[in-house]
N, C-alpha and C positions, 0 to 999 in steps of 0.2 A: 689634299684630303680626298679620300676614296668615295666611291658611290655609296649612297645609303643602302643598307641591307633591306631586302624585301620583308614585308610584314608576314609573321606567322599567324595563320588564322584557322579556325574551325568553321566550316560552313554549316549553316542550319537550313538554308534554302535548298530546293531541288536543283536550282540552276544559278550560275553566276551571270549577272548582266552587267555590262560595262557602261558607265556614265562619267568616268574620269580615268586619269592615268592609273593603271593597275599593275602591281608587281607583288605577287603573293606567293608564299611558300606554304605548302600543305605537307605536314609530316605524317609518317606512318600510312602512306597511301600505296596500296598494292593493286587496287581494282582499276580496271580500264576507265578511261575518261571518254565521254562522248561529247563531241562538238556538234551541235545541231545548227545546220545552215538551211533554214526554211526557204530562203531566196534561191538557193541552188538545188532544193529538193533532195538534200542528202544529209546523212549523219556520218561524221568522221570519228572513228574510234582510235584511241591511242592506248595500246596495251604495253606492258613492260615487265621485265624480270631483272632482279639484281638492283632495284631502285627502291628506296624507302621514302623519297621526297618527290613532290611534283611542284613545279613553278608555273604559274599562270601569269602572263604578261601582255599588256596592251599599252602603247605609248600615249594614246589619246591625242588631243589636238596640238598643244604647244610643243611637246617633245617630238612628235612626228614632223612638224614644220622645221625643227632644228636638225633633223637627220638628213644628211645630203643624199643618202641612197634610198630614201623613203618618200613617197608622194604625200602631199599635204593632207589628202583625205583617205589614204590607204588604211588608216586606223579603223575606219568603219567596216572594213572587210577582212580583218585579220585578228587572230589571237595566237599567241605562242604558248604551247603547252610543252614544257621541258621535263624530262625524267632525269633524276639525279640522286645524289646522296648529299644533302645539304646540312650544314651546322652539326647537330649532334649525331647525324648519320654519315658524316664525312668519312671517307675511306682514305687511310694512309697506307701507302705501299712501301715496303722495304725494297732496296735495290734488287731487281730481278723478280719482284712480286707481280701478281696479276689480279685483276678484278674484271668481272664481266657484267656489263649492263646492256640489255637488249631492249629495243623498242620496235613495236610493230604498228604501223598505221594502216587503217583500212577505211573503206568508204562503202556505204550502202544507201539505197533509196530511203528517203524520209517523206512520208505523206502525212504531215502533222495536222 
């Protein structure tokens, strides 16, 4: 049996806060995502082109402890923001076909 698919959500809050394992798909997302890291005094931006979906993931406690390449408490200092074309935005290429997806990651000071 395969992995369960991430939940598709529409956020109404200004920010996503993590308090449990999180695996979410956001559809029709073209705007940049900002990751605010107040402990590091920085904001990390993830901009993209050629992508209509964003996946946000954090393994939280139990899953991070089962992952051999992941420290038991690293979930407290990480978030995965992936750009892609998921589910109804999936891209199917014919032989010799091409698709381009670009991601730009930046960092700037954050004085929250």
